Backbone as a chain_set.jsonl record, in Angstrom:
{"seq": "MILNKKISLMLQRHENDSYRIFTKCLKSHKTLSLFNPEATSNSRVSSSNNTNVNGFFFNKLKEVLDRLRVGPGDIWNMDEML", "coords": {"N": [[0.774, -1.42, 0.031], [2.251, 1.026, 0.525], [3.766, 1.604, -1.676], [1.572, 2.351, -3.301], [0.391, 4.637, -2.443], [2.628, 6.501, -2.615], [3.149, 6.315, -5.389], [0.149, 7.456, -6.256], [0.461, 9.976, -5.097], [2.511, 11.044, -6.168], [1.619, 11.189, -9.341], [-0.815, 13.089, -9.082], [0.237, 15.598, -8.274], [2.25, 15.78, -10.544], [0.656, 15.103, -13.024], [-2.732, 16.109, -13.599], [-4.509, 14.605, -15.104], [-3.448, 12.351, -15.89], [-3.167, 11.055, -12.992], [-6.459, 10.769, -12.85], [-6.617, 8.684, -15.203], [-5.385, 7.104, -13.882], [-6.459, 5.8, -11.584], [-8.715, 5.245, -12.277], [-8.543, 3.077, -13.985], [-7.413, 1.46, -12.115], [-9.35, 0.728, -10.093], [-11.409, 0.096, -12.025], [-10.187, -2.745, -12.649], [-9.55, -5.165, -10.87], [-8.008, -7.109, -9.885], [-5.349, -6.116, -10.877], [-2.039, -5.377, -9.654], [0.436, -3.769, -8.235], [3.844, -3.694, -8.42], [7.267, -4.291, -7.077], [10.116, -4.084, -9.543], [12.498, -7.481, -9.719], [15.842, -7.951, -9.507], [17.814, -8.703, -11.961], [19.061, -11.559, -13.366], [22.439, -13.141, -12.642], [23.073, -15.317, -14.06], [21.34, -14.543, -16.428], [22.557, -12.431, -17.435], [25.061, -13.174, -18.418], [24.55, -14.236, -20.53], [23.508, -12.627, -21.851], [25.411, -11.854, -24.099], [26.873, -9.927, -27.154], [27.281, -12.093, -29.063], [25.49, -14.343, -28.503], [22.925, -13.005, -28.776], [22.658, -11.917, -30.803], [24.058, -13.217, -32.773], [22.573, -16.287, -31.838], [19.552, -15.972, -31.635], [18.595, -13.715, -33.185], [18.921, -14.952, -35.585], [17.55, -17.095, -35.346], [14.72, -16.097, -34.946], [14.682, -14.966, -37.501], [14.141, -16.805, -38.695], [12.16, -18.739, -38.034], [9.756, -16.626, -38.646], [9.893, -16.4, -40.926], [9.622, -18.899, -41.877], [6.877, -18.793, -41.02], [5.759, -16.863, -42.192], [5.888, -14.209, -41.675], [4.695, -11.152, -41.284], [6.282, -7.226, -40.787], [4.066, -5.481, -39.971], [2.804, -7.545, -38.791], [3.424, -8.25, -35.973], [2.844, -7.394, -33.091], [3.014, -5.199, -30.203], [2.288, -6.391, -27.138], [2.757, -5.295, -24.575], [2.309, -2.736, -23.988], [-0.249, -2.393, -24.402], [-3.6, -1.843, -23.649]], "CA": [[0.065, -0.054, -0.032], [3.067, 2.176, 0.452], [3.858, 2.006, -3.3], [-0.024, 2.892, -3.755], [0.649, 6.112, -1.915], [3.671, 6.916, -3.26], [2.715, 6.655, -6.995], [-0.828, 8.547, -6.386], [0.913, 11.135, -4.963], [3.389, 11.571, -7.178], [0.549, 11.471, -10.236], [-1.35, 13.671, -8.464], [1.573, 16.797, -8.379], [2.56, 16.103, -12.083], [-0.373, 15.358, -13.723], [-4.106, 15.081, -13.044], [-5.212, 13.874, -15.884], [-2.845, 10.942, -15.51], [-3.981, 10.379, -11.817], [-7.29, 10.16, -13.438], [-6.88, 7.441, -15.666], [-4.493, 5.363, -13.205], [-7.062, 5.55, -10.438], [-10.212, 4.438, -12.939], [-7.552, 1.622, -14.222], [-7.228, 0.257, -10.7], [-10.891, 1.068, -9.965], [-12.187, -1.258, -12.785], [-9.25, -3.845, -12.91], [-9.636, -5.533, -8.776], [-6.628, -7.842, -9.836], [-4.284, -5.363, -11.3], [-1.414, -5.07, -8.254], [1.757, -3.032, -9.085], [5.297, -4.597, -7.399], [8.783, -3.748, -7.376], [10.949, -5.768, -10.319], [13.311, -8.025, -9.447], [16.66, -7.439, -10.252], [18.22, -9.824, -13.231], [20.22, -12.71, -12.599], [23.808, -13.854, -12.638], [23.308, -16.215, -15.737], [20.644, -13.892, -17.532], [23.061, -11.457, -17.924], [26.395, -13.342, -18.666], [23.906, -15.286, -21.479], [23.291, -11.686, -23.089], [26.602, -10.979, -24.336], [26.786, -9.595, -28.298], [27.396, -13.405, -29.662], [24.334, -15.36, -28.651], [22.017, -12.303, -29.069], [22.822, -11.694, -33.192], [24.102, -15.012, -33.362], [21.172, -17.639, -32.127], [18.003, -14.962, -31.358], [17.93, -13.276, -34.308], [18.83, -15.825, -36.659], [16.112, -17.943, -34.863], [13.912, -15.386, -34.917], [14.51, -14.529, -38.673], [13.805, -18.892, -39.381], [10.34, -18.442, -37.143], [8.998, -15.306, -39.354], [10.09, -16.203, -42.995], [8.714, -19.95, -41.947], [5.226, -18.509, -40.601], [5.226, -15.519, -43.68], [5.348, -13.241, -40.82], [5.682, -9.191, -41.999], [5.785, -6.018, -39.88], [2.536, -5.24, -40.002], [1.68, -8.716, -38.296], [3.954, -7.854, -35.052], [2.612, -6.126, -31.946], [4.13, -4.932, -28.83], [1.322, -6.288, -26.823], [2.35, -4.926, -23.295], [1.892, -1.522, -24.032], [-2.078, -2.38, -24.879], [-4.797, -1.605, -22.153]], "C": [[0.814, 1.237, 0.048], [3.303, 2.802, -0.781], [2.625, 3.004, -4.03], [0.221, 4.498, -3.94], [1.621, 6.795, -2.388], [3.218, 7.46, -4.778], [1.298, 7.704, -6.866], [-0.261, 10.259, -6.039], [1.797, 11.972, -5.821], [2.677, 12.086, -8.875], [0.055, 12.37, -9.947], [-0.168, 15.232, -8.718], [2.024, 16.843, -9.436], [1.5, 16.336, -12.858], [-1.936, 14.452, -13.839], [-4.843, 14.241, -13.73], [-5.006, 12.204, -15.297], [-3.417, 9.864, -14.233], [-5.07, 9.706, -12.016], [-8.007, 8.326, -13.778], [-6.176, 6.555, -14.715], [-5.571, 4.581, -12.359], [-8.509, 4.959, -11.116], [-9.428, 3.23, -13.463], [-7.924, 0.957, -13.195], [-8.542, 0.412, -10.296], [-11.105, -0.344, -10.576], [-11.621, -2.409, -13.02], [-8.777, -4.285, -11.228], [-8.343, -6.278, -8.939], [-5.575, -6.978, -10.155], [-3.465, -5.051, -10.056], [0.212, -4.505, -9.307], [2.781, -3.644, -7.421], [6.554, -4.141, -7.993], [9.567, -4.846, -8.563], [12.187, -6.128, -9.745], [14.393, -7.934, -10.197], [17.295, -8.381, -11.345], [19.452, -10.803, -13.152], [21.213, -12.773, -13.216], [23.754, -13.837, -14.284], [22.64, -15.355, -16.641], [21.593, -12.982, -18.316], [24.294, -11.584, -18.51], [25.623, -13.79, -19.993], [23.791, -13.868, -22.712], [24.066, -11.069, -23.948], [25.878, -11.383, -26.286], [26.148, -11.112, -29.592], [26.217, -14.129, -29.306], [23.131, -14.11, -29.018], [21.493, -11.978, -30.634], [22.879, -12.839, -33.219], [23.265, -16.066, -33.363], [19.957, -16.487, -32.162], [17.658, -14.829, -32.692], [17.83, -14.069, -35.308], [17.519, -16.78, -36.413], [14.661, -17.469, -35.212], [13.123, -15.003, -36.747], [13.591, -16.29, -39.341], [12.387, -18.598, -38.964], [9.502, -17.848, -38.459], [9.218, -15.824, -40.354], [9.137, -17.917, -42.526], [7.046, -19.776, -41.693], [4.65, -17.624, -41.714], [4.975, -14.534, -42.457], [5.858, -12.046, -41.019], [5.608, -8.221, -40.684], [4.753, -5.904, -39.601], [1.729, -6.688, -39.216], [2.454, -8.689, -36.368], [3.26, -6.458, -34.024], [3.317, -6.427, -30.808], [2.583, -5.053, -27.403], [1.194, -5.398, -25.116], [2.109, -3.518, -22.476], [0.431, -0.966, -24.643], [-2.92, -1.891, -23.624], [-6.128, -2.104, -23.257]], "O": [[0.313, 2.324, -0.24], [3.172, 3.993, -1.065], [2.665, 3.917, -4.855], [0.25, 5.26, -4.907], [1.33, 7.971, -2.609], [3.015, 8.607, -5.174], [1.421, 8.796, -7.421], [-0.533, 11.327, -6.589], [1.792, 13.176, -6.077], [3.081, 13.072, -9.491], [0.453, 13.159, -10.804], [-0.156, 15.619, -9.887], [2.396, 17.981, -9.722], [1.263, 17.433, -13.363], [-2.285, 13.283, -14.001], [-5.61, 13.377, -13.305], [-5.696, 11.359, -14.727], [-3.833, 8.705, -14.241], [-5.185, 8.522, -11.701], [-8.812, 7.493, -13.36], [-6.364, 5.339, -14.746], [-5.715, 3.36, -12.292], [-9.286, 4.28, -10.445], [-10.019, 2.189, -13.178], [-8.666, -0.024, -13.25], [-8.634, -0.783, -10.017], [-11.047, -1.456, -10.05], [-12.314, -3.259, -13.58], [-7.854, -3.786, -10.585], [-7.513, -6.058, -8.056], [-4.618, -7.245, -9.428], [-4.11, -4.407, -9.229], [0.723, -4.741, -10.402], [2.585, -3.853, -6.224], [6.775, -3.725, -9.13], [9.588, -6.074, -8.481], [12.939, -5.263, -9.296], [14.264, -7.836, -11.417], [16.443, -9.258, -11.203], [20.623, -10.556, -12.866], [21.152, -12.5, -14.415], [24.071, -13.084, -15.205], [23.188, -15.257, -17.739], [21.511, -12.776, -19.527], [24.822, -10.622, -19.068], [26.459, -13.618, -20.879], [23.92, -13.942, -23.934], [23.759, -10.031, -24.534], [25.102, -12.241, -26.707], [25.247, -11.191, -30.427], [25.91, -14.756, -30.32], [22.272, -14.598, -29.754], [20.437, -11.866, -31.258], [21.971, -13.575, -33.605], [23.048, -16.761, -34.356], [19.553, -16.384, -33.321], [16.804, -15.462, -33.313], [16.811, -14.053, -35.999], [16.677, -17.078, -37.261], [13.72, -18.151, -35.618], [11.968, -14.856, -37.148], [12.732, -16.553, -40.183], [11.569, -18.197, -39.792], [8.741, -18.533, -39.143], [8.219, -15.59, -41.034], [7.973, -17.997, -42.919], [6.18, -20.534, -42.13], [3.48, -17.595, -42.095], [3.836, -14.094, -42.301], [7.052, -11.75, -40.988], [4.926, -8.5, -39.699], [4.499, -6.492, -38.55], [0.518, -6.867, -39.091], [1.726, -9.242, -35.543], [3.205, -5.234, -34.143], [3.966, -7.415, -30.465], [2.037, -4.075, -26.893], [0.165, -5.003, -24.568], [1.886, -3.195, -21.309], [0.054, 0.116, -25.094], [-2.309, -1.597, -22.596], [-7.286, -2.158, -22.843]]}, "num_chains": 1, "name": "protein.A"}
């Protein structure tokens, strides 16, 4: 609850409209909760090197996109949509 109070005070001070939208969203979605993110694990940090990301991930991504015939217009960033 302390985190909620800090956020609401911050939003009230800076942008009244944002505060109203935020509180309406919280009231509408009772299961929505706020939390502090955890630190990235050491194994994840060490495996996120240039070779693994460029050499493995993007090659696999290209392979899958080509196989499924997915174009740029078919890709959506869902975590920023309400």
